[in-house]
C-alpha positions as CSV (number, residue, x, y, z in Angstrom):
1,M,-15.0,-67.0,47.4
2,A,-13.0,-64.2,45.9
3,T,-14.9,-61.6,44.1
4,T,-13.7,-60.1,40.9
5,T,-13.9,-56.5,40.2
6,Q,-15.1,-55.6,36.7
7,I,-13.5,-52.6,35.1
8,P,-16.2,-50.5,33.3
9,A,-15.8,-50.3,29.6
10,A,-14.4,-47.0,28.2
11,P,-17.1,-44.9,26.6
12,A,-17.1,-45.0,22.9
13,P,-15.4,-42.0,21.3
14,A,-17.8,-39.3,20.1
15,A,-18.2,-39.0,16.4
16,V,-15.9,-36.4,14.9
17,H,-18.0,-33.7,13.3
18,R,-16.5,-32.7,10.1
19,P,-17.8,-29.5,8.4
20,K,-19.3,-30.1,5.1
21,R,-17.4,-28.6,2.2
22,R,-19.3,-26.0,0.4
23,W,-18.3,-26.7,-3.1
24,G,-20.5,-23.9,-4.5
25,A,-18.8,-21.2,-2.4
26,T,-15.4,-22.6,-3.4
27,V,-16.2,-22.6,-7.1
28,L,-17.6,-19.1,-6.8
29,G,-14.5,-17.9,-5.1
30,V,-12.3,-19.4,-7.7
31,V,-14.3,-17.8,-10.5
32,I,-14.1,-14.4,-8.8
33,L,-10.4,-14.7,-8.3
34,A,-9.9,-15.7,-11.9
35,V,-11.8,-12.7,-13.1
36,M,-9.8,-10.4,-10.9
37,L,-6.5,-11.9,-12.0
38,F,-7.3,-12.0,-15.7
39,P,-6.1,-8.5,-16.5
40,L,-2.8,-9.3,-14.8
41,Y,-2.5,-12.5,-16.9
42,W,-3.4,-10.7,-20.1
43,M,-0.8,-8.0,-19.4
44,V,1.9,-10.6,-18.9
45,N,0.6,-12.6,-21.9
46,T,0.8,-9.5,-24.2
47,A,4.2,-8.6,-22.9
48,L,5.5,-12.0,-23.9
49,Q,4.2,-11.5,-27.5
50,P,5.7,-8.2,-28.5
51,D,5.5,-8.8,-32.2
52,A,1.7,-9.4,-32.3
53,S,-0.8,-6.6,-32.6
54,L,-3.3,-6.1,-29.9
55,V,-6.1,-7.9,-31.7
56,D,-3.8,-10.8,-32.7
57,V,-2.5,-11.7,-29.3
58,G,-3.0,-15.4,-28.6
59,A,-4.7,-16.6,-25.4
60,V,-1.6,-18.5,-24.5
61,P,1.9,-17.5,-25.5
62,T,3.5,-20.1,-27.8
63,G,7.0,-18.9,-26.9
64,V,8.9,-16.7,-24.4
65,D,10.0,-13.5,-26.1
66,L,11.6,-11.0,-23.6
67,S,12.4,-8.4,-26.2
68,G,9.5,-6.3,-24.9
69,F,10.9,-6.3,-21.4
70,T,14.3,-5.4,-22.7
71,S,12.9,-2.4,-24.6
72,A,10.7,-1.4,-21.7
73,F,13.6,-1.6,-19.2
74,T,15.9,0.4,-21.4
75,E,13.4,3.2,-22.0
76,Q,11.7,3.2,-18.6
77,G,14.5,2.2,-16.2
78,G,15.2,5.7,-15.2
79,N,11.5,6.4,-14.6
80,L,11.3,3.4,-12.3
81,L,14.2,4.7,-10.3
82,T,12.4,8.1,-10.1
83,S,9.2,6.5,-8.9
84,L,11.2,4.6,-6.3
85,A,12.9,7.7,-5.0
86,V,9.7,9.7,-4.9
87,A,7.7,7.0,-3.2
88,L,10.4,6.4,-0.5
89,G,10.6,10.1,0.1
90,A,6.8,10.4,0.3
91,V,6.7,7.5,2.9
92,A,9.3,9.3,5.0
93,I,7.4,12.6,5.0
94,C,4.1,10.8,5.6
95,L,5.3,8.9,8.7
96,V,7.2,11.9,10.1
97,I,4.0,13.9,10.1
98,A,1.3,11.2,10.7
99,A,2.9,9.3,13.6
100,P,3.2,12.3,16.0
101,A,-0.3,13.5,14.9
102,A,-1.8,10.0,15.6
103,Y,-0.1,9.8,19.0
104,G,-1.4,13.2,20.0
105,L,-4.9,12.4,19.0
106,A,-4.8,9.0,20.7
107,Q,-3.1,9.7,24.0
108,F,-3.6,13.4,24.7
109,K,-7.0,14.7,25.8
110,L,-7.4,17.3,23.1
111,R,-10.6,19.3,22.6
112,G,-12.2,18.5,19.3
113,S,-10.1,15.4,18.6
114,R,-13.1,13.5,17.2
115,T,-13.8,16.4,14.9
116,I,-10.2,16.4,13.7
117,V,-10.3,12.7,13.0
118,F,-13.6,13.1,11.1
119,G,-12.1,16.0,9.1
120,T,-9.1,13.9,8.3
121,L,-11.4,11.2,6.8
122,I,-13.3,13.9,4.8
123,T,-10.1,14.9,3.1
124,Q,-9.9,11.5,1.6
125,M,-13.1,12.3,-0.4
126,V,-11.7,15.4,-2.1
127,P,-11.0,14.7,-5.8
128,G,-7.3,14.6,-6.7
129,I,-7.7,17.0,-9.6
130,V,-9.0,19.7,-7.2
131,I,-5.9,19.3,-4.9
132,A,-3.5,19.2,-7.9
133,N,-4.8,22.4,-9.4
134,A,-4.6,24.2,-6.0
135,L,-1.1,22.9,-5.4
136,Y,0.1,24.0,-8.8
137,S,-0.5,27.7,-8.0
138,A,1.2,27.3,-4.7
139,Y,4.1,25.3,-6.2
140,V,4.8,28.0,-8.8
141,D,5.1,30.6,-6.0
142,L,7.4,28.3,-3.9
143,G,9.5,27.1,-6.9
144,L,8.6,23.5,-6.3
145,V,7.4,22.7,-9.8
146,N,9.5,20.0,-11.6
147,S,11.2,19.1,-8.3
148,Y,11.6,15.8,-6.5
149,F,10.8,17.3,-3.1
150,G,7.7,18.9,-4.5
151,L,6.4,15.6,-5.9
152,M,7.3,13.8,-2.7
153,L,5.4,16.3,-0.6
154,A,2.3,16.1,-2.9
155,D,2.3,12.3,-2.9
156,A,2.8,12.2,0.9
157,S,-0.5,14.2,1.2
158,L,-2.3,11.2,-0.3
159,G,-1.2,8.9,2.5
160,I,-1.2,11.2,5.5
161,P,-4.9,11.1,6.3
162,F,-5.1,7.3,6.1
163,A,-1.9,6.9,8.1
164,I,-3.2,9.2,10.9
165,V,-6.5,7.3,11.2
166,L,-4.8,3.9,11.1
167,M,-2.1,4.6,13.6
168,R,-4.4,6.5,15.9
169,S,-6.7,3.4,16.2
170,F,-3.7,1.4,17.2
171,M,-2.1,3.9,19.6
172,V,-5.4,4.2,21.4
173,S,-5.0,0.6,22.5
174,I,-1.6,1.2,24.1
175,P,-2.0,1.0,27.9
176,R,-1.7,4.3,29.6
177,E,0.3,2.6,32.4
178,V,3.1,1.8,29.9
179,I,3.5,5.5,29.0
180,E,3.2,6.6,32.7
181,A,5.9,4.1,33.6
182,A,8.3,5.6,31.0
183,E,7.6,9.1,32.3
184,V,8.2,8.0,35.9
185,D,11.6,6.6,34.8
186,G,12.5,10.2,33.6
187,A,11.7,10.0,29.9
188,G,10.1,13.0,28.4
189,R,7.2,13.0,25.9
190,V,9.5,12.9,22.9
191,R,11.7,10.1,24.3
192,T,8.6,8.2,25.4
193,F,7.2,8.5,21.9
194,V,10.4,7.4,20.2
195,R,11.5,4.7,22.6
196,V,8.2,3.2,23.7
197,V,5.3,4.1,21.5
198,L,6.9,3.7,18.1
199,P,8.4,0.2,18.8
200,M,5.0,-0.9,20.1
201,S,3.3,0.5,17.0
202,R,5.6,-1.3,14.5
203,N,2.9,-3.1,12.7
204,S,0.8,0.0,12.2
205,L,3.8,1.9,11.1
206,I,4.7,-0.7,8.5
207,T,1.1,-0.8,7.3
208,A,0.8,2.9,7.0
209,G,4.2,3.2,5.3
210,L,3.3,0.5,2.7
211,F,0.0,2.1,1.8
212,S,1.7,5.5,1.5
213,F,4.3,3.9,-0.8
214,L,1.5,2.4,-3.0
215,Y,-0.3,5.8,-3.1
216,A,2.9,7.5,-4.2
217,W,4.0,4.7,-6.6
218,S,0.7,4.7,-8.5
219,D,0.2,8.5,-8.5
220,F,-0.5,9.9,-11.9
221,M,-2.5,13.1,-11.3
222,F,0.2,15.0,-9.3
223,A,3.0,13.7,-11.6
224,L,1.1,15.1,-14.7
225,T,0.0,18.4,-13.1
226,L,3.1,19.4,-11.1
227,N,5.7,18.6,-13.8
228,T,6.1,20.5,-17.0
229,T,9.4,19.0,-18.1
230,D,11.0,15.6,-18.2
231,D,13.3,16.3,-15.2
232,V,11.1,14.4,-12.9
233,K,9.2,11.7,-14.7
234,P,7.8,8.7,-12.6
235,I,6.9,5.4,-14.2
236,T,3.2,6.3,-14.4
237,L,3.9,9.4,-16.5
238,G,6.5,7.5,-18.5
239,I,3.9,4.8,-19.5
240,Y,1.4,7.5,-20.4
241,Q,3.8,9.3,-22.7
242,Y,5.1,5.9,-23.9
243,I,1.7,4.9,-25.1
244,G,1.3,8.2,-27.0
245,A,4.7,7.8,-28.7
246,H,4.5,4.0,-29.4
247,V,0.8,3.2,-29.5
248,G,1.4,0.2,-31.8
249,D,4.0,-1.4,-29.6
250,W,1.7,-2.9,-27.0
251,G,4.2,-5.5,-26.1
252,S,6.6,-2.9,-24.7
253,V,3.7,-1.1,-23.0
254,M,2.5,-4.1,-21.2
255,A,6.1,-5.1,-20.3
256,A,6.6,-1.7,-18.7
257,S,3.4,-2.1,-16.8
258,V,4.5,-5.5,-15.5
259,L,7.9,-4.0,-14.4
260,S,6.0,-1.2,-12.6
261,A,3.8,-3.7,-10.8
262,V,6.7,-5.9,-9.5
263,P,8.0,-3.6,-6.6
264,A,4.4,-3.2,-5.2
265,A,3.7,-6.9,-5.4
266,V,7.0,-7.8,-3.7
267,L,6.3,-5.4,-0.9
268,L,2.8,-6.7,-0.4
269,V,4.1,-10.3,-0.1
270,L,6.9,-9.5,2.3
271,S,4.8,-7.3,4.6
272,Q,1.6,-9.4,4.5
273,K,1.7,-10.5,8.2
274,Y,2.5,-6.9,9.3
275,I,-0.5,-5.6,7.3
276,A,-2.9,-8.0,8.9
277,A,-1.6,-7.2,12.4
278,G,-1.6,-3.5,11.7
279,I,-5.1,-3.3,10.5
280,T,-6.6,-5.5,13.2
281,G,-4.3,-4.3,16.0
282,G,-6.5,-1.4,17.1
283,S,-9.9,-3.2,16.6
284,V,-10.0,-4.4,20.2
285,K,-9.0,-2.1,23.1
C-alpha cells in the first residue's frame, strides 16, 4: 500500500506588534508648537490689517490688505539689500577663517588644542555689548566705522567660534588614511585641504555658513554701535528706527518684520538636510 506524505502546516504568522499611539504626547507637542508659532502668526495677522490699531487687531484677518507690505518694502527694501550684502560677506569671512582653523585643530597634533577649543567656546559667553564697545574704539582708529567691511568683520566674529567647533568635530572623523593618500599622490597641505577635506566637509561647511548668515542677518548690537550715519543700515536697525518714527503704524512694522524673516526661513528649508547631516556628522568617529 502506498504511503502518503503529509506536508506539515505552515506556522501561523506572528502577531504584528503595533506601537500604541501616545495621544497625550501628541497633543502636548501640538500645543507647544502652537505656542511657539503664535508670535509668527500674530505678526502676519497684524501685517494684513494695517489700518487697525494694535489693540483693535482681530484674531483672524477679514480681508487681505497688502498695503502694509508695499509701504514696508518701499521704505525698507534698501535695508534688506544691505543686510543681505553684510550677511553674505560675514559668511565668506567666517568660513575663510574658521575652516583652516578647524582643520588644523582636528588633524594636526598641536599643543594645547583642547585649551584652544575650550577658549573658543568661552568666547561665545561674552556679552555682545562688551565686544561692541571694544570694537568701536578700534574701528575709529582703523577708519572702519560706517563701513560695509567693518560690519561684515564684526558680524563674522559672531559665527567664527561656533563654526570652528562645529567643523572641527566633523574633520576629526575624516580618516587619516585619506589625507595621507592625497599627500602620497603629491598634494601639499593646502591642496589636500582644498581638494579633499573641504569637499568631504560639505555638510558642516553649509551648516556653519547658514548659522553664520543667521547671526549676521539678525545682528542689532553691532549695527547700532558701529554705525553713526545711515550709510550702512541693515534691516534690524531699519525696523528699530522705523518703530521710533512710525510707532502708530504697526501694520507696516509687522510687514517689515515678515519680510526680514523670509530669507532666513527659505534658507532653513532649503538646507534642512545639510544641517542635520552637518550637526550629527561628527558625533560618531
